[in-house]
N, C-alpha and C positions, 0 to 999 in steps of 0.2 A: 904216261898214258893219257891220251885225250878221250874224255867220256862225253858222249852225245846224250845229254840229259833229256832232250826231247824225246828220245826213244825210250826213256825210262818213265816218262809221263803216262797217264792213262789215255786210252784211245780217244776219248772226247777231247781232251786237251791237245793231243798231237795234231788233230785237224782243225784246231780252233784258229779263227782270224780275230785278233783282239779288236775291241771297239775303237773307233777312231773319233776323237772329239773335234769340235771346232778349233780352228788354228788360233793359238793365243796371240794377243797383241804383242807381247814381248818377243816372241819368236819372229814375228814379222819385222819388228824393229831391228832385231839383231841381223836378220838376212838382208834387208834392203835399206836399213839406215833411215827409214821414214820417220818424221817427227809426229805428223797427225794421222791417226789411223781410226777408221770407223769399223767396229766389229759388230756384225749382224749375222752371226754364225750359230749361236748356241741357245737362242730363244730366252735370253735373259731380259729382265725388265730394264729398259733403258733409263728409267727415271731414278734408278738406284735402289737402295734397300728401304724398306719401311722404316720411317723415321722413328717410330715407337720401337721397332725391333732393334734398330742400330743402337739406340740409347740403352736398351735392356742388355744387349750383348757387351757393350763397353762396361757396364756396371759389374760384370762377372769377371773382369780382368784381374782383379786382386786376388782371386781364389784359384789361379791357374795351377797352383801346386797340389790341388785336391782333385781326386777323381770326381766326375760328375755323378749325379743321382742315377744309378743304374736303371732304376724303375722309370724315371722321368715322371714322377707322381704328379706334379703341378700341371704339366702340359697334357698329360693323358687325362687327368681330371677335367681340365677345361674343354678338351676335345669331346669327351664323353658328354659333358653337360651341354655343349653347343648343339650336338646332333641327337640328343635324347637317347644315349646309349649307356650301357653299363661300362664301368672302368675296365673290366676284363675283356671288352671287345676292341681295345685299342693296342695296336703295335707300333712302336716307334722305330724309325730307321734312319741311317745316314743317307737321306734322300729316299724318295719312294722306291728307286731302283734296288736299294738294300732290302726292302720289305719283299719285292718281287723276287729277289734272290733267295730269300728265306723260303718262299713257297716252293721254288724249284728244288732247293736242297731237301726240303721236307718230303716231297711227293714224287720227285722224278728220279730215274736211275735206269740202268740197262734193263731192257725188256719192256719199258714204259715209253709213252710218247706224249708230246704236248702239241696242241693245235693252235695256230695263230694265222693271221692274214699276211699275205704278201704286201711289201711296202710298209710294214708296221715296225715299231721300235726294235732296233737291231739286238738289244739286250735279251729279248725273248729267246731268240735262237741261240745266242751265246750261252746263257744261263742253262738252256736245255741241253746243249751239246756238252757243256762242261761236266754235267752229271752222268753222261754216258747215255742219255735218253735220246729217242728219235724225235726230231722236230719236223712237224708237218705244216707246211705253209700253203694255205688255201689261195687259189687264184683270186685276184682282186676283181672288182667290177671293171668292165672294159672302158677304154678312154672316151667312148661316146655315150656313156651312162650319164644319167642326171648327177650322180655322185661318182665322177670318174676316179678310178684307182682306189675306190673305198672298199670297206670290208663287204665281202659277199658272204652273208650269213648262211645261205643254203650250202655254199661250197665248204664252209667251215664245218657245218653239221655233218656233211657227208664224210669227213675225215675222222670223226670221232668213233672209236671202237672200244672193245672190252680192255685194251691196254692204255687207253687215254687216262691220264691223271690230272692234267691241267689244260684249261683253255685260256689264252690271253687275249684280251680285247682292249684296244686303246680308243678312248672316246673323249675328246677328239683324237684322231690319229696323228702321230708324228712319224714321218715328215710330211705327210700330204695335207693335213689339216682338215680332212673329211670327217664326217660324223654320222652317228646312228641316232634315229629318232626313238622316242620312248616306247612306242608300241612294238616296232620291229625288235628292239633289243630285248625288251621284257619277254616276248614270245620265244626268242632264241634261248635265253637263260632258262625259261621254263622247260624247254625241249632237252636241255643237257642233262644227262643222268645225274641223279642227286649225289653220287659218290665222286664226281668229277669236279675239281676245284675250278671255279671261274674267277679270274683275276680281271677286274674292271679297272684299267689304268685311267684316272681322271686328272692327270697332271696339269691340264690346261683348263679344266672346267670353269674356273673362276673368271675366265675371259669371255665365256660364251653368253650370248644374249638371245639365241634362237628359242622361240616359244615352245617348240616340241622337244627341246633337248632334255634328256632325263637327268635326274639326280639319283645315282645308284644307291646312295646311302638310304634312301626311302624304301628300298627293296630288300634290305638286310633281313627284316623279319620274315620275308617270304622265302628266302633262299639260304639256308644254312651253309651251302657250299659256295657262297659269294663272298669275295674280299674286294673291297673298294680301296685303291690306293691314291693318295694325293701328296702333294709336296709344297714346301715353302720356297723352292728354288725359282719359281716362275713369277706369278703375280706379286708375291710378297717380297721378291728381290733379295732372297737370302741364300743364293746359290752357293756362295763360298762357304757357308756354314754347314751345308749338307745335313738337312733335316726334312724328313717326310713321315708319312704314317700310313697305316693300313687299318681298315674297319672291317670287322667280320663277326660271326657268331663267337661266342665265348669258347666253344669247343675247337673251332678251327684256329682261333687266336692262340689257344693253349699249345697247340701242335707246332705252329711255326715259331713260337717263341722258344722252343727247345733248341733251335739252331741259331738263335740271335746271339751275336757276339756280345760279350759284356761291355758295358760303358760304350755303346756303339753311337750314341749321340752326345756331343760334348756340351759342357755347361753354358757357354755363351750361346750355342744354338738352341738349347732348351729355353733359355730366357728370352731370346729374341723371337722365337716362334710363339710362345705364350703371349708376348706383348703384341706381336703383329696381328694376331687374331682380332684385336680390337681396333686396328687402324683402318676404319671404314673410309675415311677421307682419302687415304692413299690408294686404296683399292679402286674407288671410284675415279680417281684421277688417272690411274693406270689403265682402266677400261676406256675412259674417253680418249686418251692418247692412242690407245690401240685401235679404236674404231676410226679415228681421224687418219691414222697412218695407213690402215688398210685401204681406205678410199683413195689416198694419195698414190698408193702402188697400183691399184686397179685402174685408176684414170691413166697412169703412166703406161701400163701395159696395153691398154686400149689404143693409146696414141702410137705406141711402137709396134702395134700389130702382134703382140705376144698373147698367148693364152696361159691361163694359170688354173690350178686346181682349187675348187671352192674350199674355203678354210674359215673356221671359227676360232682358231688358235691365235697366237700372237706372232704368227709367221705366215708366209704365203710361199707356194711351190710353183715356180714359173718355168714354162718351156721356152728355152732360148733359141731353139731351132737348130742348134749344133751341139757339139761336145760341151756339156756343162763344166767339165774339168778344165777345158781350155779357157772358157770364159772366166772361170774362177781365178785361174792363174794370171790372166790379164788384169782382172780387177784387183788382185793383190798388189800389182805394181802401181796402181792408182791409190793405194792405201785403204782399200774397202775389202773387208773379209766377210764373205757369205759362205754358204755350204753347198758343195756339190754332192749330189745323191745318187751317183752311179752305183754305189754299194747297195742302194735299195732298188736296183734294177730300173732306175729312172735316169738314164745316161745323158739326156738332154735337158734336165731340169736343174734348177738351183733353188734351194730353200733360203729364203731371206727373212730374218727376224724384223718385225716392226720396231723401228727406233724412234727417236725424237723427230720432229718435223725437219730439223736441219740434217740430221743423219740420213733420213730417207731421201732428202733432196740430193745429198752427196752420192748415195748409192745408185739413185736413178740416173744421175749424170754420168757416173762411171760405167754403169751398164749400157747406156745409150752409146757412149764413146767405143766400148768394146764390140758393140754389134754393128757399127758402121761398116 
């Protein structure tokens, strides 16, 4: 007897389309036999891991037969001290997406809904649907707006009702790179009912230099329903170790920790993250590389007659004027991996991670060749 296990799954899982990550270098090497490949698809730090973080992770390898500290005491203590919070306000996750999943599993389910913006991180919709809750995507700002494809906070507010339990906001947003200024975002959170959890996803905040860009952590005392999530996967260069965190009121933190998987952050990741927090020189170098790379791409787009979405992250989303998936496939054959974003309803756009100057030059040349 052949059993269709999909039909045995929950309704939310039956209709789920899994998250599609950036194409791995190894996969392209297997498929095309290319030796040199430039990967600019997953918003990783092109300068590698934090040197302090890497050294600390290596030092943990002799104890791989032991379970890690389930509490993550040292890292939580350091994060709490850095941000002037209590130890009980910190949640650790296997990347910040793990913390976001904890929120969804804690507060969402059948008969409930979550609100988020169109063109925002795909996992908000996936986590919501997996719980059996309704996902409500607010229309984004129009393409001719000063912040094209950005979060329309009025449209999001209009979707919140008595059954809303979670609102997801990415600032800066992935994949567009758009952002919300402090005054607008604060007013929006203030307008959200106090029993609705607001997840402020700040995965890329360490790259931002905009003067009016907010630090959500400063608002935690004002909003007991706010949780700010951050990650060590981006500017700290620790993506392979999977470590992130959420900061919230002690009451909200206690709830989401009820569903946290035991030992969810491994020992090398805990050690690396703790050390990387002190790597100010590496963070400064990463920001400088990102700023120079962004200028490199924007100059190239202007020369090629291409428009891009304003971005303060470590990536830029560019309109290539035709199917982004087709251009993506053509660039693969030239050994350059970028990210098509048709699944984000941006079919003519590619998201390109800022790389090293040499990687950016290679990517721009490949893009130009494919668009001739």
